[in-house]
Backbone as a ProteinNet text record, in pm:
[ID]
protein_1_A
[PRIMARY]
MSQILNQSYRPKQAAELLGIAPATLWRWIKERPDFPKPKRLSARCTVIDGAELVAWRDAQGKP
[TERTIARY]
-75.5	-98.1	-241.6	-338.8	-478.1	-505.4	-429.1	-447.1	-408.8	-306.2	-265.2	-378.2	-445.7	-548.8	-674.2	-693.7	-815.8	-798.4	-690.4	-671.8	-622.3	-627	-575.9	-447.8	-361.1	-232.9	-218.5	-161.7	-121.4	-2.1	27.2	136.4	271.7	307.4	435.7	437.8	328.9	319.2	321	253.6	249.8	390.4	464.2	601.4	687.9	671.6	747.6	712.4	585.5	542.2	608.8	623.6	684.4	837.3	891.9	1037.4	1092.3	1014.3	1055.2	1041.2	1094.4	1081.3	942.6	890.9	761.6	759	869.5	873.6	855.1	912	895.8	750.7	686.7	545.6	461.3	481.6	403.1	433.5	557.9	591.7	521.1	520.2	451.5	302	241.8	99	72.5	161.8	144.4	174.6	279.3	329.2	285.1	249.2	214.8	63.4	4.3	-141.5	-193.2	-106.8	-150.8	-136.7	-76.8	-55.8	-188.7	-215	-342.1	-360.3	-478.5	-509.1	-540.2	-481.1	-511.1	-650.8	-704.9	-836.3	-817.3	-876.4	-864.8	-980	-949.3	-1053.5	-1087.4	-987.7	-1007.4	-894.5	-890.3	-787.4	-646.8	-633.3	-500.3	-483.7	-575.3	-568	-592.1	-486.6	-492.8	-454.8	-527.3	-497.6	-496.9	-429	-425.6	-470.8	-560.9	-615.5	-504.6	-495.3	-391.4	-401.9	-522.5	-540.3	-494.4	-529	-486.8	-335.3	-276.6	-131.9	-56.6	-100	-34.7	-53.9	-173.3	-198.8	-109.2	-93.6	-7.8	137.8	183.4	322.3	348.6	256.9	276.1	273.9	196.9	188.1	316.5	396.2	516	624.6	621.5	722.2	695.7	579.9	542.7	564.5	614.8	638.3	510.1
1599.3	1502.1	1453.3	1538.5	1496.5	1392.3	1394.2	1293.9	1156	1147.7	1021	964.1	1049.9	1004.5	955.4	993.6	959.3	844.4	768	659.8	533.6	426.8	298.5	268.6	191.1	158.3	9.8	-28.1	-166.1	-191	-315	-342.3	-281	-285.6	-228.6	-77.8	-9.3	135.4	167.1	86.5	107.6	92.8	-6.4	-26.2	94.3	147.5	265.4	385.6	402.5	512.3	503.7	381.7	362.4	354.3	342.6	333.7	197.4	92.4	-43.6	-132.3	-252.4	-350.1	-414.5	-459.7	-528	-650.6	-722.4	-839	-795.9	-682.4	-629.7	-591.3	-530.8	-494.4	-617.4	-723.3	-845.5	-906.4	-900.2	-952.7	-872.4	-739.5	-654.2	-684.3	-704.6	-738	-866.2	-962.3	-1091.9	-1086.3	-1011.4	-1018.7	-905.7	-790.6	-676.7	-659.3	-680.8	-669.4	-527.1	-425.9	-287.2	-234.1	-312.7	-267	-271.6	-172.1	-170.6	-297.8	-352.3	-475.8	-445.5	-524	-505.2	-556.3	-502.9	-546.1	-616.4	-731.3	-809.7	-772.8	-712.3	-673	-785.8	-868	-985	-1082.6	-1191.1	-1292.4	-1237.8	-1137.3	-1084.5	-936.8	-881.3	-738.1	-713.4	-667.8	-635.3	-488.6	-416.1	-274.5	-246.7	-137.1	-90.7	54.6	89.2	224.3	325.2	431.5	532.4	604.9	637.2	708.5	622.5	494	403.7	387.7	379.6	362.1	482.4	602.7	724.9	742.1	712.1	722.5	626.1	503.7	405.4	453	499.5	547.9	663	756.8	873.1	833.3	731.1	686.3	615.1	566.3	492.6	582.4	711.5	803.2	848.5	813.5	858.4	745.5	777.4	674.3	619.4
-371.8	-267.4	-267.6	-294.5	-292.5	-400	-508.7	-612.7	-559.4	-475.7	-416.7	-331.3	-258.2	-166.9	-237.1	-362.5	-434.3	-532.5	-519.9	-615.6	-548.1	-622.8	-576.9	-652.9	-589.2	-648.5	-670	-782.3	-803.5	-712.1	-677.5	-583.3	-621.8	-746.9	-789.2	-764.5	-795.7	-772.8	-623.5	-544.4	-399.6	-341.3	-388.5	-342.1	-377	-496.6	-537.7	-450.2	-416.8	-331.4	-193.9	-143.2	-11.6	-17.8	-137.8	-151.8	-112.8	-139.7	-106.4	-230.1	-220.2	-328.6	-323	-436.9	-436	-343	-332.9	-243.1	-97.6	-62.4	73.5	97.8	-0.9	10.8	41	-35.1	-13.6	123.2	168.3	300.6	408.5	394.9	492.7	493.8	378.1	370.5	448.9	435.6	501.5	650.9	690.7	828	919.8	866.5	951	957.3	1074	1083.9	1064.9	1084.8	1070.3	927.4	838.2	700.5	625.2	539	463.2	381	386.8	314.4	167.9	78.9	-63.3	-96.3	-203.8	-251.3	-385.3	-397.7	-519.2	-612	-725.2	-820.4	-916.7	-946.8	-1031.9	-1001.7	-1074.1	-1050	-1070.5	-1156.6	-1187.2	-1155.2	-1078.3	-1047.5	-898.3	-830.1	-688.1	-673.1	-587.6	-564.2	-413.9	-377.9	-239.8	-241	-150	-142.6	-109	-188.4	-169.6	-36.7	6.9	133.4	250.9	248.8	356.2	356.6	238.7	226.4	281.3	245.1	291.7	442.1	492.5	636.3	713.4	662.3	728.7	726.9	610.3	596.6	693.7	702.4	790.6	938.1	971.5	1110.9	1156.5	1062.5	1099.3	1158.5	1130.5	1182.1	1323.5	1377.2	1511.2	1611.4	1731.3	1833.4	1892.8
[MASK]
+++++++++++++++++++++++++++++++++++++++++++++++++++++++++++++++

């Protein structure tokens, strides 16, 4: 688990981690203000911080 927290994920990998389709990931990025914001490293490379992604996922199970 600590390895997840210390890395960034490409969108396809992030979607797999959450168990959703990549299209759903992009929709959540656009529509959900609480979803972790991706970071653009270059014109063709976008990543999402693993720690932020896991924290967001874990927070969704709580009322």
